[in-house]
N, C-alpha and C positions, 0 to 999 in steps of 0.2 A: 477503376478497380472495384471489384465487387466486395461488399462488406464481408468480413470473416463470419462464418456461421456461429450462431449462439450455442454454446455448450451449456447444458444444465448445470449450473452451479459449480464451476471450477474456480479454484481460489488462489490466494496470495501468501506471501512470504515475509520475512525480514530477519536479519541475523543479529539484531541488537536487543538484548533482553534488559529490561529496566527494573531495578529493584526499588520499591518504595523507600524513600529516605527515612520515613518515620519508623520503619522496621529496622532500627539500629542493630547491627550485628547479624541481620538475617539476609543472606545473599542467595538469590535464586541459583538453582543447582547447575544449570547448563547454559552455555552460550551467553554469559553475562559480560557486558562490556561497559556498564555504567551504573552509577548509584543514584540515578535521577528518580525523583518521586512523582507520583501523579499530582495533578493540580489540586489545590486545596478544595475542600468541600464547599459548594456554593449554598446560598440560601434556598434556592429552588432549582430543580432540574431544568435544563434547557429544552425547549420544544424542538423535536426533530423535524425541521422544515428544510426544504431545499435552500431557502433564502439564508437561514442561519448557518447551514453548512457552507454555503458559498462565502459568507463573511468569515467564518472560522478558518476555512482553507486559505483564504487570502492572507490572513494573519499568520497561519502556520507556514506559509511558503517563505517567510522572511527569516533568514538565519540570525541566530542570536549568539553572542559570545559568552553570556553569563552561564555559569555551570549549574543552572537550576531551571526548572520549568517555571514559566511565568504564570501568575494567577489568571483565572478566566475560564470560560467554558472549554476552550481548546488552547493549546500552547505550542510554540515551536519546539522542535527537538534540537537542543544545542549540538554543535559540531564538536566531537572529541578531537584531541590533538592528532590522533591517527585512527583510522578505521581498524577494527579488529581483524585478524587474519581470517581468510575464508576457511570455513570448515563445514562439512556435512553434519547435519543433526545425527544423533545416535540412532541406530536401528531400534525396533521395538524391544523393550526391556521386559524381562520376566516379572518385574515388580509393577508394571503398568496395570491399571484397572482393565479388566476384560469383560465385565458385565455389570449392569446397573439398571435400576428402574426409575430413578429420580430425574426430574427436569425442574430443579428448584434453584432459584438464585439466592445467594446469601444476602444480596442487597434488597430483594423483595420476596421474602419467603412466604408471605401470606400465612395461611394456616398449616402449611406443610412443615414437617420436622426438618430442622437444620442443625447439624452438629455444632457444638460450641466452637467459637473462633479463638485462635491464639491471640496474644497481645499484638503481634506483628500484623495479623490479618485484620484485626479491628482497626488498627491505625491505617492500614491500606484502604480499607472499605470507606473510611471517611473521605478520602481523596477521590473516590470513584463515583460519587453520587451524581456528578454532572456528565459522566461519560455516556455514550450511547450504549444501550443494552438490548440485545436481541438473541435469537436462537442461532447457534453456530452449527454448521455441518462441515463435512470433510469432502475435499475434491476427489473425483474418481481417479485421476492420475496421481501417481505417487511422487513424481518429480518431473522436471523438464530439463532438456538440454538448453543451452544458452539461447537458441533461437526457437525453442519449442512452443512458445506462447503466441506465435504469429497468427494462429488460427482462432485465438480468443478474440473477444469483442474489441479490446483495445489495440489489437494488431501490433503489439510491441515487438520490435525486431531483435532486441538484445536484453538479456538479464544478466547481471554480474553474478559471480558465484554465490553471493549471499542470497539473492532473490530467486535463484533457481529452486531453492528449498522453501522460501517464504513468500507466498503470493496469495491474493484474495480476490473474491468477487463480491459485489454488493447488489442491493435491490435497485430496481429501475429508478426509484426516488433519488438515490445517491449517485447512481451512475451518471445521471444528468447528461445524457447524450454524449458521454465520453469525455466531458471536459475535465474530469479529475483523474483520468488515466495517468498512472505514473506517480501519484501521491502515495503516501504510506498510511497504514492504520496501525496504531499502537494497541495491541490486543492482550487481554488477560482473561483467564477463566474465572467466572464468579459462581459457577455451579457447585452444588454440594458434592457432586461426584468427584471433583478434582482434589486430590490429596493436598496440594499446595495452592489452593485457590487464592487469587489476588496477590501472590508472591512472585509469580513468574510472568514476565512480559516479553513480547517480541514485536518487531516491526515487520509488517507484511505489505508488499506493494500491490496496489490496485491494478489488475490486469484484465478483469472481466466483469460482466454483469451476471447476476444470478437470477434465472427465470423463476425459480420457486421461492426466492427470498421476498419477504415483505417488510416494509419499514426498516428497522434497525438490524434485521437478520443479515448474516454474512456467511460465506463459505470460504474456508481457508485450506491451504495445502496440507497434505497428510503429515509430512515430517514436522512442519511447524506446529500443527495441532498437537501431535504427540509430545513435542518438547515442552509446550506451555501448560499441558493438561495432565500429563502422565496417564492418559487414557489410550488404549490400543486403537489406533485408527482403522485397523482391519475389521473391527466390529461396526464400522460406519456410525460412530456415535453422533448423537444430537445433544447439545448442551447449551447452557446459558453463557454467553461471552459478553464482555464489556470492551468498548473500543473508542478511540478518539482519532481524528485525522491529524497527521503531523507531516512535516517536511521529511523527505528521504535523504536530504543532502549529507547528513553525517555518515551515511553508508555508501555514498557514490564517490568513486574515484575514476580518474582517467577522463577521456574526452567523450563528448556527445556522439552517439552513434546514428548514422543516417542509413535508413533502410528503404530502398525504392519499391514501389508497387510493381508487380509482375505485369500489370496491364498498361504500363507507360507506353505512349506513342506520340505522334506529332500533334494530337488533339487533347491529350490528357497526361498530366504528370501528377503522381501521388507519392508522397514521402512521409515515412514515419520517423520520428526522432525519439530516441530512448537514451537511457543512462543520463538523464537530466537531473542536475542539482536543484533546479527550479522549474515549475511548470511554465509552458509557453503561453503567451497571449497573442502573438502575431508572428508570421513568417513571410518574408519577401524573397522571391527568387528572380534575380536579374531585373529588379524594379517592378515585378508583378506580385501583388498581394495574393497569398494563398489562402484558401478557405479551409477551416477545420471541419472534419467529418466525424460522425458518431462512432466510426470504426477505427479511429485513432490516427488517420492520415490527414496531412495537409495537402490540398489539391489545387490544381489549375485545370479547368475543364472548358474547352472551346469547341464544342461539336461542329464539325464541318469546316472549321477554320484553323489552320495550323497555328500553334502557339509561337509568337514572334520572338523567340529567344533561342540561343544555341550555346554549346560549350565553347569555352569555359564559362562558368556561371558565378555570379555574385550572390551570396546568401546572407540574409540578415535575420537573426533570431532575437526576439524580445521576450523577456521573462516577466512573470507577475510582479517581480520586484522593480521593474522598470529598466533593469540592466539590458543592454543590447550588445550582441556579438555580431561582427561583420567579418566575412572571410570569403575567399575564392575557392571554388571546387572545380576540379578538372572535368568531371562528368557526374551523372547521376547514377552511381553504383554504390554498393555497400561500402561505407566509409567510417572510419574513426576520425572525427573532425579534429581531434587533438586539442580542443579547447572546451571549457565548460564555464558555467556561471560561478560567481564568487561564492 
């Protein structure tokens, strides 16, 4: 299979908005499903290196039962008792910001003017000091159908109704050859242009790399950006965002989805797995280990030699948590596997 083309900065999703616990009585205005707070403020900001991100993501992939985020540079997203009902974000509102000249972070204003913060915003800011901070842009596409992201770098075959509106792309540093495709970013606006900066949060699924992003910059879906920033995405805004990597498992329901490559033949098999509660570390098809590719597919490639397996197949999936799922599939076609990780 040929790798899906790189689109310049198309971005991600998520439908769980998190309200800082320190902001007692202050609830974000739309798509809120939890009262979880950002992690406590650290003594020093974490250095944005691929190694530290890999460590953080490994920790974030483990589900936690505690109803609060654990301390540390990054933390798991606890799983709620039930996922919130799927709902589309609201369309652009007449109250949204439609023009601005600032690109100033409340967390690092420098010499620029920053409006005074409310007590709730000051409390939230203390917990954001260790989050990644970068420039945020909006995706060109306004939304995707459930299989509309297959042409993006992660090749994801299925997005549930939450993530069709909340998806993101990251710089090459954090895309890391696709190994974090399917994880989530917990995102909030820290720019002075945002009327409710640091009070509205949402989870966006990583589905793409962003060619114009550098370091901690990200690009996110238009509906998601509008909902957490109150800025009209039709003006293609650029603003300061803070984010942290977290597990998506609290918003994933149903079975893992199998999506085959259109290039499959007797010498090549490619499969994308989506709707995962945990990221995969290995895949075995009828006893043959599959290799992960930067475009989001697990593959077996034996040029000139037919692959020595046939239907029905045995499939073994292993998650970062160490949990393994073993099942039989009748053929390599689009499938809901009917099972998922814990």
